[in-house]
Structure formats: C-alpha cells, structure tokens
C-alpha positions, 0 to 999 in steps of 0.5 A, a space after each residue: 296890410 296896405 299896399 305900402 307895406 305889402 308891396 314892399 315885401 314882395 320887393 324885398 323878397 326878390 319878386 319882380 313887380 309891375 304897376 298898372 294904373 288906369 292912365 299909366 304913369 305916376 302912382 301916388 303913395 303915402 310914404 312916411 311915417 306909416 307908408 312904404 319903408 325907406 329901404 324899399 324906396 331907396 334900394 328896391 327900385 319901388 318908386 321908379 316902378 311906381 312912377 312909371 306904371 303901365 296902362 292896362 292896354 300894355 299888360 298881357 295877363 298871360 305874363 303874370 302869375 298874380 295880382 295884388 291890389 293894395 289899400 288906399 282910397 284911390 282904388 276905390 275911385 280909380 280901379 273899381 269901375 275900370 273895365 280894362 283892369 277888371 279884365 286883366 284881373 279876371 283873366 289872371 284869376 281864371 288861369 289859376 293865378 293868385 289874387 290878393 288885396 289889402 285894405 281898400 284894395 278889396 274895392 278893386 275886385 267888387 265889380 270883376 266878372 268871370 267869363 261865365 258872367 258871375 262876379 268873382 266875389 260871388 260866394 266868397 268871404 
C-alpha cells in the first residue's frame, strides 16, 4: 500500500497522526482516482494535517510510538538523505517503536543509522 491508502487507515481507525517533512508545511499527495479516499479527505482532517506538516526540528521522538513512511516518489528525493528525519526514525526505532513503510517509502529508511553506527536495514529482508 502507498501512503494514501495506509495513512487514511490510521486516521479512520482513530489514531492521531502527525506529518513531518524536510521543510514543514504542505505535503503534496495524489488525491484521486488512485489516492486518498474521499472520506478521509473530507471528514478525518487529513489534508489539514498534511498541509501543515512539522519540520523535523519540531519533533520530539519521545512523543511518538511509531513511524510510517508512505509511498510516492517524493520520499526518494526528500527523505532519503535528510539527517534530521533519519535521527527521528532511529530514535523511535531504538526506543522500541514500530517502523513501517509503504511502496517507495522504503527509500526513507535505507540511510538510517542506529546509535551503534550500523544501518537500520542491515540484516533485514
């Protein structure tokens, strides 16, 4: 699943979701016909959150139990080499948090290093 479907599932099941992006602000999504469900857009506050994402410096990893990096080509260019976002991911993961990716979202974790200097993805399939 890509970000559009998966993130909407979190919303529709009552999870509070925050967005973080390299520069904060608006995060662009493909909305229709293959993208985010119309229900989520209208009733779950999805676009309001997506259009006002946090900058990495505004995120305290201790406030989160998980990270989901959705699909789409943007992750491959915006997140893959972003050291601040990598640090957030590493911190949450090493604190026992859940890490999930969808589609191209896997590019967002390939360069994440753990506190021991090893890549997070080392030895994982």
